[in-house]
Each structure stands twice: as C-alpha cells, then as structure tokens.
C-alpha positions in Angstrom: 0.0 0.0 0.0 1.2 3.5 -0.9 1.5 5.7 2.2 -0.7 8.3 0.5 -3.5 5.8 0.5 -3.1 5.2 4.2 -2.9 9.0 4.9 -6.0 9.7 2.8 -8.0 7.0 4.5 -7.0 7.9 8.1 -6.5 11.7 8.1 -9.8 13.5 7.8 -8.1 17.0 7.6 -6.1 15.8 4.6 -9.1 14.4 2.9 -11.1 17.7 3.4 -8.1 19.8 2.1 -7.9 17.7 -1.1 -11.6 17.7 -1.6 -11.7 21.5 -1.2 -8.9 22.0 -3.6 -10.6 19.7 -6.2 -13.9 21.5 -6.0 -12.3 25.0 -6.0 -10.3 24.2 -9.1 -12.2 21.7 -11.3 -13.6 24.6 -13.3 -10.1 25.0 -14.8 -11.2 22.2 -17.1 -14.4 23.9 -18.2 -13.3 24.3 -21.8 -12.4 20.7 -22.0 -15.6 18.8 -21.5 -14.4 15.3 -21.8 -11.3 16.0 -19.7 -13.4 17.6 -17.0 -15.7 14.6 -17.0 -12.8 12.2 -16.8 -11.3 14.2 -13.9 -14.5 14.2 -12.0 -15.0 10.4 -12.5 -11.4 9.6 -11.5 -11.6 11.9 -8.5 -14.9 10.5 -7.4 -14.1 6.8 -8.0 -10.4 6.6 -7.9 -8.0 5.7 -5.1 -5.8 8.3 -3.4 -3.0 8.1 -6.0 -5.5 8.7 -8.8 -7.0 11.5 -6.9 -3.6 13.0 -6.6 -3.1 12.7 -10.3 -6.2 14.8 -10.9 -5.1 17.4 -8.4 -1.7 17.6 -10.1 -3.4 18.3 -13.4 -5.6 21.0 -11.9 -2.6 22.6 -10.2 -0.8 22.7 -13.5 -3.8 24.3 -15.2 -4.2 26.7 -12.3 -0.5 27.8 -12.4 0.3 27.8 -16.1 -2.9 28.6 -18.0 
C-alpha cells in the first residue's frame, strides 16, 4: 500500500483539504468537457494516488494557464 492511500484513509483533515482543492479548481477544465468529466470520475471513484493525479493536473492548469 502506498503511504498516500493510508494517509488519505485515516486523516480527515487531509481528505477535506484535497476535496476543497478539487472543488475549487475543477472549473479550470471547463473548456475541455471530456477531460473535465474524466477528472470528475477519476476523483470520485479513484484511489488516493489517482485523486492526486487529478489534483496535479488541476494545479498545472491553475498555475500555467
């Protein structure tokens, strides 16, 4: 098991922080309908590593575009 998975499952504050970041930044994909839908599905249904991948993409969009 990846430590991120353990931390996500046991640390409520971390989970809240990641969820807030996702919901505040998902609109960065608004011009890319299929990408936005894929990100939403992966964040909703994925494990902690997959959620982190979505957050990495959103962070790149936020900082560079």
